[in-house]
VMD Tcl script that draws the C-alpha trace (Angstrom):
set ca {
  {8.79 20.90 1.05}
  {9.19 17.17 1.66}
  {8.92 14.70 -1.16}
  {5.84 12.53 -0.85}
  {4.81 9.25 -2.46}
  {1.43 7.90 -3.50}
  {1.12 4.11 -3.61}
  {-1.77 2.81 -5.71}
  {-2.88 -0.76 -4.99}
  {-3.82 -2.14 -8.40}
  {-2.80 -5.81 -8.18}
  {-6.45 -6.85 -8.13}
  {-6.91 -5.81 -11.75}
  {-7.65 -8.81 -13.94}
  {-5.42 -9.98 -16.75}
  {-7.96 -9.56 -19.58}
  {-8.45 -5.81 -19.66}
  {-11.09 -5.82 -22.36}
  {-13.25 -8.29 -20.48}
  {-14.99 -5.71 -18.34}
  {-12.47 -5.21 -15.50}
  {-14.08 -2.70 -13.13}
  {-10.91 -0.73 -12.30}
  {-10.44 0.03 -16.00}
  {-13.97 0.97 -16.96}
  {-13.89 4.36 -18.77}
  {-15.82 6.97 -16.79}
  {-14.52 10.32 -18.09}
  {-15.30 12.30 -21.21}
  {-12.12 11.07 -22.89}
  {-12.24 7.51 -21.56}
  {-10.40 8.36 -18.35}
  {-10.67 5.73 -15.63}
  {-11.13 6.42 -11.92}
  {-7.38 5.99 -11.35}
  {-6.72 8.94 -13.66}
  {-8.61 11.26 -11.35}
  {-6.75 10.00 -8.27}
  {-3.41 10.54 -10.00}
  {-4.45 14.02 -11.15}
  {-5.63 15.01 -7.67}
  {-2.51 13.61 -6.01}
  {-0.16 15.54 -8.31}
  {-2.22 18.72 -7.88}
  {-1.95 18.27 -4.09}
  {1.85 17.99 -4.24}
  {2.72 14.28 -4.42}
  {5.78 13.84 -6.63}
  {6.20 10.06 -6.82}
  {3.61 7.45 -7.79}
  {4.07 3.72 -7.29}
  {1.76 1.26 -9.01}
  {1.50 -2.07 -7.18}
  {0.46 -4.63 -9.77}
  {1.05 -8.29 -10.62}
  {3.85 -9.28 -12.96}
  {1.46 -11.09 -15.30}
  {-0.43 -7.88 -16.10}
  {2.58 -5.56 -16.43}
  {2.61 -5.38 -20.23}
  {-1.13 -4.75 -20.54}
  {-1.12 -2.32 -17.61}
  {1.62 -0.23 -19.17}
  {-0.21 -0.23 -22.50}
  {-3.56 0.77 -21.01}
  {-2.47 3.17 -18.26}
  {1.19 3.24 -17.33}
  {2.80 4.59 -20.51}
  {0.22 7.37 -20.75}
  {0.71 8.40 -17.12}
  {4.50 8.27 -17.49}
  {4.26 10.61 -20.46}
  {2.16 13.09 -18.47}
  {4.41 12.91 -15.41}
  {7.73 13.19 -17.26}
  {6.98 16.80 -18.16}
  {6.05 17.85 -14.63}
  {8.78 16.16 -12.59}
  {6.73 13.35 -11.08}
  {8.44 9.96 -10.78}
  {6.63 6.73 -11.72}
  {7.66 3.33 -10.33}
  {6.28 -0.20 -10.29}
  {6.17 -2.84 -7.57}
  {4.88 -6.38 -7.97}
  {2.64 -8.23 -5.55}
  {3.29 -11.96 -5.69}
  {1.55 -14.81 -3.90}
  {4.92 -16.42 -3.20}
  {6.47 -13.32 -1.56}
  {6.00 -14.50 2.01}
  {8.11 -14.58 5.19}
  {11.13 -16.87 5.23}
  {10.41 -20.31 6.62}
  {6.82 -20.43 5.37}
  {5.27 -21.91 2.25}
  {2.19 -21.02 0.22}
  {-0.63 -23.37 1.25}
  {-1.48 -25.96 -1.40}
  {-4.34 -24.74 -3.59}
  {-4.08 -21.11 -2.44}
  {-4.73 -18.63 -5.27}
  {-6.18 -15.64 -3.36}
  {-3.74 -12.73 -2.87}
  {-2.53 -11.96 0.66}
  {-4.29 -8.59 0.89}
  {-3.56 -4.88 1.16}
  {-0.84 -5.26 3.79}
  {1.23 -7.40 1.47}
  {0.52 -5.00 -1.41}
  {2.24 -2.20 0.52}
  {5.13 -4.47 1.51}
  {5.71 -5.23 -2.17}
  {6.85 -1.60 -2.58}
  {8.96 -1.47 0.59}
  {12.29 -0.97 -1.19}
  {10.88 1.89 -3.29}
  {9.57 4.02 -0.43}
  {11.90 6.47 1.33}
  {9.52 9.39 1.89}
  {6.24 9.97 3.72}
  {3.63 8.10 1.72}
  {-0.09 7.58 1.19}
  {-1.93 4.44 0.13}
  {-5.11 4.24 -1.96}
  {-7.20 1.68 -3.81}
  {-7.05 1.78 -7.60}
  {-10.81 1.71 -8.08}
  {-12.06 4.34 -5.61}
  {-12.64 8.03 -6.29}
  {-11.67 10.04 -3.20}
  {-11.98 13.69 -4.27}
  {-9.55 16.59 -4.28}
  {-10.04 17.55 -0.64}
  {-8.84 14.19 0.65}
  {-5.56 14.37 -1.28}
  {-4.87 17.96 -0.23}
  {-5.49 17.20 3.44}
  {-3.41 14.05 3.54}
  {-0.51 15.59 1.61}
  {-0.45 18.62 3.91}
  {-0.40 16.30 6.95}
  {2.44 14.21 5.52}
  {4.80 17.15 5.02}
  {4.64 18.02 8.73}
  {6.75 16.34 11.42}
  {5.08 13.52 13.34}
  {5.93 10.79 15.80}
  {7.11 7.53 14.25}
  {3.92 5.73 15.30}
  {1.56 8.40 13.92}
  {-0.83 7.51 11.10}
  {-3.45 9.59 9.30}
  {-6.63 8.43 7.62}
  {-8.94 10.23 5.25}
  {-12.23 9.81 7.08}
  {-15.27 9.48 4.84}
  {-18.82 9.57 6.14}
  {-20.42 6.15 5.80}
  {-23.58 7.35 4.05}
  {-21.40 8.97 1.35}
  {-19.70 5.67 0.51}
  {-22.61 3.31 -0.15}
  {-23.65 1.67 -3.39}
  {-27.24 1.65 -4.63}
  {-26.64 -1.80 -6.08}
  {-25.46 -4.02 -3.23}
  {-23.28 -4.45 -0.17}
  {-19.81 -2.93 0.29}
  {-16.93 -3.48 2.71}
  {-15.72 -0.57 4.83}
  {-13.45 -0.09 7.84}
  {-15.98 1.28 10.35}
  {-14.27 3.57 12.87}
  {-14.79 4.56 16.47}
  {-13.48 8.06 17.15}
  {-12.60 10.27 20.10}
  {-15.19 12.68 21.44}
  {-13.73 15.56 19.45}
  {-13.63 13.44 16.26}
  {-9.90 14.11 15.92}
  {-8.53 10.58 16.27}
  {-9.62 7.00 15.70}
  {-9.97 4.68 18.69}
  {-10.64 1.55 16.67}
  {-11.37 0.42 13.12}
  {-13.25 -2.77 12.26}
  {-13.35 -4.15 8.72}
  {-17.09 -4.67 8.11}
  {-18.49 -6.48 5.07}
  {-21.89 -6.48 3.37}
  {-22.87 -2.93 4.38}
  {-26.04 -2.06 2.47}
  {-27.79 1.24 1.93}
  {-31.25 1.69 3.44}
  {-33.75 4.52 3.02}
  {-36.41 5.25 5.63}
  {-38.61 8.35 5.56}
  {-36.28 9.83 2.98}
  {-33.22 9.39 5.22}
  {-30.22 7.34 4.16}
  {-29.19 4.64 6.59}
  {-26.90 1.62 6.61}
  {-26.87 -1.88 8.00}
  {-24.59 -4.90 7.88}
  {-26.06 -8.38 8.13}
  {-29.22 -7.00 9.74}
  {-27.39 -4.77 12.26}
  {-28.00 -1.03 11.92}
  {-24.98 1.22 11.61}
  {-24.72 4.96 12.21}
  {-24.76 6.49 8.69}
  {-22.72 9.42 10.04}
  {-19.90 7.12 11.19}
  {-16.41 7.63 9.86}
  {-15.18 4.85 7.63}
  {-11.84 3.96 6.13}
  {-11.64 3.75 2.36}
  {-8.04 2.51 2.52}
  {-6.70 6.05 2.17}
  {-3.91 6.06 4.76}
  {-0.92 8.31 5.38}
  {2.37 7.25 6.97}
  {5.08 9.79 7.95}
  {8.85 9.49 7.66}
  {11.79 11.51 8.84}
  {13.96 13.19 6.22}
  {16.12 10.64 4.43}
  {14.63 7.66 6.28}
  {12.19 4.93 5.34}
  {8.83 5.14 7.11}
  {8.89 3.21 10.40}
  {5.46 1.79 9.57}
  {7.05 -0.43 6.92}
  {9.02 -2.25 9.61}
  {5.85 -2.67 11.67}
  {4.05 -3.96 8.58}
  {6.77 -6.51 7.88}
  {6.75 -7.76 11.46}
  {2.97 -8.06 11.37}
  {3.14 -10.11 8.17}
  {5.31 -12.68 9.95}
  {2.82 -12.86 12.82}
  {-0.01 -13.21 10.30}
  {1.65 -16.31 8.84}
  {2.17 -17.79 12.27}
  {-1.41 -17.28 13.47}
  {-3.96 -16.43 10.79}
  {-2.76 -18.53 7.86}
  {-2.75 -21.90 9.71}
  {-6.30 -21.18 10.88}
  {-7.59 -20.27 7.41}
  {-4.98 -21.19 4.79}
  {-7.16 -20.53 1.72}
  {-8.81 -17.24 2.63}
  {-6.81 -15.43 5.34}
  {-5.89 -11.88 4.26}
  {-3.40 -9.41 5.70}
  {-5.46 -6.21 5.65}
  {-4.35 -2.69 6.56}
  {-7.50 -1.83 8.58}
  {-7.18 -5.04 10.59}
  {-3.51 -4.42 11.36}
  {-4.06 -0.77 12.27}
  {-7.08 -1.67 14.40}
  {-4.87 -4.08 16.35}
  {-2.17 -1.44 16.79}
  {-4.77 0.97 18.14}
  {-6.13 -1.56 20.63}
  {-2.58 -2.22 21.85}
  {-1.88 1.55 22.08}
  {0.99 1.21 19.59}
  {-0.10 3.96 17.21}
  {-2.28 7.02 16.87}
  {-4.51 7.66 13.88}
  {-5.51 11.22 12.98}
  {-8.87 11.62 11.24}
  {-8.82 13.97 8.27}
  {-12.52 14.38 7.60}
  {-13.75 14.80 4.05}
  {-17.29 15.57 3.00}
  {-16.59 14.47 -0.58}
  {-18.78 11.71 -1.93}
  {-17.07 8.46 -2.82}
  {-17.52 7.02 -6.31}
  {-16.66 3.51 -7.31}
  {-17.68 0.74 -9.67}
  {-18.26 -1.97 -7.10}
  {-21.02 -3.40 -9.27}
  {-21.51 -3.22 -13.03}
  {-24.70 -1.25 -12.42}
  {-22.72 1.48 -10.62}
  {-20.98 2.67 -13.78}
  {-23.78 4.85 -15.19}
  {-24.04 6.87 -11.96}
  {-20.25 7.29 -11.80}
  {-20.12 8.55 -15.40}
  {-22.85 11.09 -14.64}
  {-21.04 12.19 -11.47}
  {-17.85 12.94 -13.40}
  {-19.83 14.80 -16.08}
  {-21.23 17.02 -13.33}
  {-17.80 17.62 -11.78}
  {-16.51 18.70 -15.19}
  {-19.55 20.91 -15.81}
  {-19.04 22.50 -12.38}
  {-15.41 23.28 -13.22}
  {-13.85 20.86 -10.73}
  {-12.01 19.16 -13.60}
  {-11.18 20.19 -17.15}
  {-12.38 18.17 -20.11}
  {-8.70 17.51 -20.86}
  {-8.00 16.22 -17.37}
  {-4.26 16.78 -17.03}
  {-4.11 20.12 -18.88}
  {-4.09 22.16 -15.66}
  {-1.02 20.51 -14.10}
}
mol new
graphics top color blue
foreach p $ca { graphics top sphere $p radius 0.5 }
foreach p [lrange $ca 0 end-1] q [lrange $ca 1 end] { graphics top cylinder $p $q radius 0.2 }
display resetview
């Protein structure tokens, strides 16, 4: 079986962990955070390397709060842990950081930060989203098969299963082929709010209705690689980052972001990649808003009561 890597984008975590940082809010019976469940599910699915993408200024606190504990768990089961660091100044040669810019460069740069550590098929996730066991199993099983260099897979969630009761969210809304097997396009869409009409859940963004049964990206992507080679997508990602600095940054130097859904959407429109949809019916959990936490805690209690997870989370690995 091929080795496979899970890359967790966690550079958005704040530097004062005890100040209410959403990615580190305890949600499990033993103060587990959402990231714990993703790591558990990834290892159970067969991933054997985990890369945390963080910022250098939070490394010490991150290791104290999460990293050292996860390393201890993984050491006994043969899973490698590595760290990569996303830095505002890590930009293409010949360019400079715009004066006054403090906003990170986005998820595309987060993946590039780990480029030298990735030499297997790999998956990418957000640190603060709960994806469910099915999504990890499906994506891992896709990654260990042989694929064309320009093939990509995406865990496709149903829009209505990814909405918050407490405000708008951002999702990559997808157009799919007639058989729902592949994505035709993906558009990063912000301020998607949940609506309820006649007992039916709907969604709209800035007053425009969306199909609640649409597939959406939750930044759970899979990228293949041939045995002993780095994934070709990393080269594409690096080239795209240079183009981003030539076009997008001059137009919006303070806020332009290099986002995976935007890049992949462009590749699809130019017929430079294919994206397989791996549909999951699992319900997304996340603490987008402070008010979301209570519902997330109750959801994990139910999953434990239903036997999906043990009270001692990692005891079954």
